[in-house]
C-alpha distance (Angstrom), angle and dihedral (degrees) to the residues before:
residue distance angle dihedral
M1 . . .
K2 3.82 . .
P3 3.81 117.9 .
E4 3.82 92.4 -108.4
S5 3.79 91.2 51.0
K6 3.82 91.1 47.8
E7 3.80 90.9 54.9
L8 3.81 92.4 49.3
F9 3.81 90.0 45.5
R10 3.80 92.7 52.2
K11 3.81 91.8 46.8
A12 3.81 89.3 50.1
I13 3.83 89.7 53.7
L14 3.80 90.2 51.8
N15 3.81 90.4 49.6
V16 3.81 91.5 50.6
L17 3.79 92.1 49.7
S18 3.79 91.7 44.4
A19 3.78 90.1 58.2
N20 3.83 89.2 58.1
P21 3.82 107.1 58.4
S22 3.82 93.8 173.5
R23 3.80 118.2 125.5
H24 3.79 88.7 -130.1
G25 3.79 94.1 68.7
L26 3.79 126.7 -159.3
P27 3.79 130.5 -73.5
S28 3.77 118.2 -122.8
S29 3.81 91.8 -104.4
A30 3.82 91.3 58.8
I31 3.80 92.0 45.0
A32 3.82 89.6 51.3
H33 3.80 91.3 49.8
H34 3.81 93.2 53.4
L35 3.81 93.9 45.4
G36 3.82 88.9 76.6
M37 3.80 90.6 78.5
F38 3.81 88.6 59.2
G39 3.80 94.9 52.9
F40 3.83 98.5 -89.8
P41 3.83 102.5 103.1
S42 3.81 98.6 164.6
P43 3.80 111.1 19.0
R44 3.78 117.4 -175.2
T45 3.78 112.1 -109.4
D46 3.80 90.6 -127.8
D47 3.82 91.7 53.3
L48 3.79 91.2 49.4
L49 3.80 94.6 47.8
D50 3.82 91.1 46.1
A51 3.81 90.6 51.7
L52 3.82 92.3 47.6
D53 3.81 89.6 48.8
Y54 3.81 90.4 50.4
L55 3.80 93.1 48.5
E56 3.81 90.6 46.9
R57 3.82 95.0 49.2
R58 3.81 96.6 48.4
D59 3.75 118.5 107.1
P60 2.94 105.1 -96.8
A61 3.78 96.5 26.9
L62 3.81 113.3 -125.9
V63 3.83 94.5 -162.7
E64 3.78 133.9 23.9
Q65 3.76 136.5 -168.3
A66 3.75 113.0 -99.2
L67 3.80 113.7 -122.9
K68 3.78 109.6 -108.5
V69 3.77 120.3 -156.5
I70 3.80 94.7 -178.0
S71 3.82 122.6 39.3
K72 3.79 98.3 6.2
E73 3.79 88.9 -178.1
N74 3.84 88.7 70.1
K75 3.78 97.9 77.2
A76 3.77 121.1 -156.6
W77 3.82 131.4 -174.5
R78 3.77 135.0 -149.5
I79 3.77 133.9 -173.2
T80 3.80 118.1 -100.9
P81 3.81 126.3 -137.7
A82 3.81 87.4 -102.3
G83 3.81 88.9 54.9
E84 3.80 90.9 51.2
A85 3.81 90.1 48.6
F86 3.81 90.1 50.7
L87 3.81 91.2 53.1
D88 3.80 91.2 46.7
S89 3.80 92.9 53.2
């Protein structure tokens, strides 16, 4: 993915997560499904997980993994306050 596309892809992920304010977050399959409305109809799983990892490792983190009590192997992500602030700016 080209650098410009990566930036748009990451912003699209933040927009998807911003639309779901629940503390439970969204699994990668749901994020991928909603990315279609932002021009990424069939993102590769590796690209999505790499982007989530990047957004999670930034300082400050723009996304975080939601704590799962049941089925911890089914990871889910949610936007952080820093991610919301980034979108608002």
